C-alpha positions as CSV (number, residue, x, y, z in Angstrom):
1,X,0.0,0.0,0.0
2,X,1.3,3.5,-0.9
3,X,2.1,5.6,2.1
4,X,1.6,9.4,1.9
5,X,4.4,11.4,3.4
6,X,3.2,14.9,2.5
7,X,-0.4,16.2,2.0
8,X,-1.4,19.8,1.4
9,X,-5.0,20.9,1.5
10,X,-6.1,24.3,-0.1
11,X,-2.7,25.7,0.6
12,X,-2.3,29.4,0.2
13,X,0.3,32.1,0.9
14,X,0.4,35.9,0.4
15,X,3.7,37.8,0.9
16,X,3.5,40.7,3.3
17,X,5.9,43.1,5.1
18,X,6.6,45.2,2.1
19,X,6.5,42.5,-0.5
20,X,2.7,42.9,-0.9
21,X,2.5,46.0,-3.0
22,X,-1.3,46.4,-3.0
23,X,-4.3,45.0,-1.2
24,X,-5.4,43.2,-4.3
25,X,-2.0,41.5,-5.0
26,X,-2.6,37.9,-6.1
27,X,-1.4,35.2,-3.7
28,X,1.9,33.5,-4.4
29,X,0.2,30.2,-3.8
30,X,-3.5,29.7,-4.1
31,X,-5.5,26.6,-3.1
32,X,-2.9,24.0,-3.8
33,X,-4.0,20.5,-2.7
34,X,-1.5,17.7,-3.5
35,X,-0.3,14.4,-2.0
36,X,3.3,13.1,-2.2
37,X,4.1,9.5,-1.6
38,X,6.9,8.2,0.5
39,X,9.9,7.3,-1.7
40,X,8.5,9.3,-4.6
41,X,10.7,11.3,-7.0
42,X,8.7,14.4,-7.8
43,X,9.5,17.3,-10.0
44,X,7.8,20.7,-9.6
45,X,7.6,22.9,-12.6
46,X,6.5,26.5,-13.2
47,X,7.8,29.7,-14.8
48,X,9.6,32.3,-12.7
49,X,7.3,33.7,-10.1
50,X,4.8,30.8,-10.4
51,X,4.9,29.9,-6.8
52,X,7.0,26.7,-6.9
53,X,9.7,27.9,-4.6
54,X,7.1,29.3,-2.2
55,X,5.6,25.8,-2.1
56,X,8.9,24.4,-1.2
57,X,9.5,26.9,1.6
58,X,6.0,26.2,3.1
59,X,6.8,22.4,3.2
60,X,9.9,23.1,5.3
61,X,8.1,25.7,7.5
62,X,10.5,28.5,6.3
63,X,7.2,30.2,5.5
64,X,3.9,29.9,7.3
65,X,0.9,29.4,5.1
66,X,-1.8,32.1,5.0
67,X,-4.4,29.5,4.8
68,X,-4.8,25.7,4.3
69,X,-3.2,22.7,5.9
70,X,0.1,20.8,5.5
71,X,0.4,17.3,6.9
72,X,3.8,15.6,7.0
73,X,4.2,12.1,8.2
74,X,0.7,12.1,9.5
75,X,1.2,15.3,11.6
76,X,-0.6,18.5,10.8
77,X,2.2,21.0,11.0
78,X,-0.2,23.9,10.5
79,X,-2.3,23.1,13.6
80,X,-2.5,25.8,16.3
81,X,-1.0,23.5,19.0
82,X,2.1,22.7,16.8
83,X,5.0,23.9,19.0
84,X,8.4,25.2,18.1
85,X,9.9,21.9,19.2
86,X,7.6,20.2,16.8
87,X,8.7,22.4,14.0
88,X,12.3,21.6,14.8
89,X,11.6,17.9,14.7
90,X,9.8,18.2,11.4
91,X,12.6,20.3,9.9
92,X,15.2,17.7,10.9
93,X,13.4,15.2,8.7
94,X,13.1,17.5,5.7
95,X,16.4,18.6,4.1
96,X,16.5,21.5,1.7
97,X,19.2,22.3,-0.9
98,X,19.0,25.8,-2.2
99,X,20.0,27.4,-5.6
100,X,23.1,29.1,-4.3
101,X,25.3,26.8,-2.2
102,X,27.2,29.7,-0.7
103,X,24.0,30.4,1.3
104,X,24.3,27.0,3.0
105,X,28.0,26.8,3.7
106,X,28.7,28.0,7.2
107,X,32.2,26.6,8.2
108,X,35.7,27.2,6.9
109,X,36.5,23.5,6.4
110,X,34.4,21.1,4.3
111,X,34.0,18.3,6.9
112,X,33.1,20.8,9.6
113,X,30.4,22.2,7.4
114,X,28.9,18.7,6.8
115,X,29.0,18.1,10.6
116,X,27.1,21.3,11.3
117,X,23.6,19.9,10.9
118,X,24.1,16.7,12.9
119,X,25.7,18.7,15.7
120,X,22.6,20.9,15.9
121,X,20.5,17.7,16.2
122,X,22.5,16.6,19.2
123,X,24.0,13.5,17.5
124,X,26.9,11.9,19.5
125,X,30.4,12.9,18.2
126,X,31.3,9.4,17.2
127,X,28.1,9.1,15.1
128,X,28.7,12.5,13.5
129,X,32.2,11.4,12.4
130,X,30.6,8.3,10.7
131,X,27.9,10.3,9.1
132,X,30.3,13.0,7.8
133,X,32.5,10.4,6.2
134,X,29.6,8.5,4.6
135,X,28.0,11.7,3.3
136,X,31.2,12.9,1.7
137,X,31.8,9.5,0.1
138,X,28.3,9.5,-1.3
139,X,28.7,12.8,-3.1
140,X,32.3,12.1,-4.2
141,X,34.0,14.7,-2.0
142,X,36.0,12.6,0.5
143,X,39.3,13.9,-0.8
144,X,38.2,17.5,-0.2
145,X,37.3,16.9,3.5
146,X,40.0,19.3,4.8
147,X,39.6,21.9,2.1
148,X,38.1,25.3,2.4
149,X,34.6,25.4,0.9
150,X,35.1,28.9,-0.6
151,X,37.9,27.6,-2.8
152,X,35.7,24.9,-4.4
153,X,33.9,25.1,-7.8
154,X,30.1,25.8,-7.8
155,X,29.4,22.1,-8.4
156,X,31.7,21.0,-5.6
157,X,30.1,23.5,-3.2
158,X,26.7,22.1,-4.1
159,X,27.8,18.6,-3.4
160,X,29.1,19.7,0.0
161,X,25.7,21.3,0.7
162,X,24.0,18.1,-0.2
163,X,26.4,16.1,2.0
164,X,25.4,18.3,4.9
165,X,21.8,17.4,4.3
166,X,22.6,13.7,3.8
167,X,24.4,13.7,7.2
168,X,21.2,14.6,8.9
169,X,19.5,11.5,7.5
170,X,16.2,13.2,6.5
171,X,13.2,11.3,5.0
172,X,12.6,14.0,2.5
173,X,15.0,16.3,0.5
174,X,13.8,19.3,-1.4
175,X,16.1,20.6,-4.1
176,X,15.0,24.2,-4.8
177,X,16.5,25.1,-8.2
178,X,19.7,23.4,-6.9
179,X,21.3,23.1,-10.4
180,X,20.4,26.5,-11.7
181,X,23.8,28.1,-11.1
182,X,25.8,25.1,-12.2
183,X,27.6,24.3,-15.5
184,X,26.4,21.2,-17.4
185,X,28.9,18.9,-15.7
186,X,28.0,20.2,-12.2
187,X,24.3,19.9,-13.1
188,X,24.8,16.3,-14.2
189,X,26.7,15.4,-11.1
190,X,24.1,16.8,-8.7
191,X,21.2,15.2,-10.7
192,X,23.0,11.9,-10.4
193,X,23.3,12.3,-6.6
194,X,19.6,13.3,-6.4
195,X,18.5,10.2,-8.3
196,X,20.8,7.9,-6.3
197,X,19.4,9.2,-3.0
198,X,15.9,8.4,-4.2
199,X,16.4,5.1,-6.0
200,X,19.1,3.6,-3.8
201,X,18.2,5.1,-0.4
202,X,14.4,5.4,-0.7
203,X,14.5,9.1,0.2
204,X,11.6,11.2,-1.0
205,X,13.0,13.7,-3.5
206,X,11.2,16.9,-4.6
207,X,13.1,18.7,-7.3
208,X,11.9,22.3,-7.9
209,X,13.3,23.0,-11.4
210,X,12.9,24.9,-14.6
211,X,15.0,22.4,-16.6
212,X,12.6,20.2,-18.6
213,X,15.1,17.5,-19.2
214,X,15.6,17.2,-15.4
215,X,11.9,17.0,-14.7
216,X,11.5,14.4,-17.4
217,X,13.5,12.0,-15.3
218,X,11.2,12.2,-12.3
219,X,8.5,9.6,-11.5
220,X,5.9,12.3,-11.3
221,X,5.6,16.0,-12.3
222,X,3.3,18.7,-11.0
223,X,3.0,22.1,-12.6
224,X,2.2,25.3,-10.7
225,X,1.1,28.4,-12.7
226,X,0.3,31.8,-11.2
227,X,0.1,30.1,-7.7
228,X,-2.3,27.3,-8.8
229,X,-1.8,23.6,-9.3
230,X,-2.6,23.2,-13.0
231,X,-1.3,19.7,-13.9
232,X,-0.3,16.5,-12.0
233,X,0.8,13.3,-13.6
234,X,3.7,11.1,-14.8
235,X,6.4,12.8,-16.8
236,X,5.1,11.2,-20.0
237,X,1.6,12.5,-19.3
238,X,2.7,16.0,-18.6
239,X,5.3,16.5,-21.4
240,X,3.0,14.9,-24.0
241,X,0.7,18.0,-23.5
242,X,3.0,20.2,-25.5
243,X,0.5,22.8,-26.5
244,X,-0.8,23.1,-22.9
245,X,2.7,23.7,-21.6
246,X,3.3,26.4,-24.3
247,X,0.1,28.1,-23.2
248,X,1.6,28.7,-19.7
249,X,5.0,29.7,-20.9
250,X,6.7,26.3,-20.5
251,X,8.2,23.8,-23.0
252,X,8.7,20.0,-23.1
253,X,12.2,18.6,-23.4
254,X,14.0,19.5,-26.6
255,X,13.6,16.1,-28.2
256,X,9.8,16.0,-27.4
257,X,9.5,19.5,-28.9
258,X,11.2,18.3,-32.1
259,X,8.9,15.3,-32.4
260,X,5.9,17.5,-31.7
261,X,6.8,19.7,-34.7
262,X,7.4,16.7,-36.9
263,X,4.0,15.2,-36.0
264,X,2.4,18.5,-36.8
265,X,4.1,18.3,-40.2
266,X,2.5,14.8,-40.8
267,X,5.2,12.4,-39.7
268,X,4.2,9.2,-37.9
269,X,5.9,9.5,-34.6
270,X,4.9,8.6,-31.0
271,X,3.5,11.5,-28.9
272,X,4.9,10.2,-25.6
273,X,8.7,10.1,-26.3
274,X,10.3,12.3,-23.7
275,X,13.7,10.9,-22.8
276,X,16.7,11.4,-25.1
277,X,16.9,7.7,-25.8
278,X,13.1,7.5,-26.7
279,X,13.3,10.5,-29.0
280,X,16.5,9.1,-30.7
281,X,14.9,5.7,-31.2
282,X,11.7,7.3,-32.6
283,X,13.6,9.4,-35.1
284,X,15.9,6.6,-36.1
285,X,12.9,4.3,-36.7
286,X,11.3,7.0,-38.8
287,X,14.2,7.6,-41.1
288,X,15.4,4.0,-41.4
289,X,12.1,2.5,-42.4
290,X,11.1,2.9,-46.1
291,X,7.8,4.8,-46.3
292,X,8.2,6.2,-42.8
293,X,8.4,9.7,-44.1
294,X,5.4,11.5,-45.3
295,X,5.0,11.5,-49.1
296,X,4.6,14.9,-50.7
């Protein structure tokens, strides 16, 4: 039986304290109801300002919802009797990796930075040593344990930030545009770590991203537009809706976009090819089979 680890009900949020420019400013998030299963790999899509990062910060209680409910692990974290100690406990089970790793690095030595989170949780020193070593190994940064974080590349810094989250052993990790500032190699490395944590460790991964190729690798995709949840389904289901995505300022992966254009031109191609391999196979089949190309 599938176990729900996160549920939101009619979730809404309006920025205030100077960020709300007028009384009729639309909410950053408006009536979002969604369930996320334990061990799921979920991608959250939306154009800039759509509300997807606000959604992530609400799940981690960085922001408090204006209205609605959030239930995590069966506990209503928006209930009036939910104490500060309860919030701390929930946060310890939800790691968050931000866009800029410099905002998460707090120590002058890599291994000390990775140890920071477990130390705040009151983990015994011997256990912290074990966790730090294991976390650095899992992100491929063992040889940099005694290095200064500020001297590392952007991709290496992000791997250290992820190691710091891994060392806390959370059930859920939210990646909030965590590859946006990285070069293609750094992006590939972080994505590989993300997928390994989900598929090999069973950690629930939520990837907030604007890279369609990243989202296409997830088990499930939700789309937020102007604060509202507008689509929810498998990657194939979402990215096959090319025209719908265009209507809200998004695109499908490049291969899918190409196949969509060819289908519109009359070529016989599948509408649900989204991965690079699927698109390559579809195009190869089209041009290698006699009669596969539309007659003029």
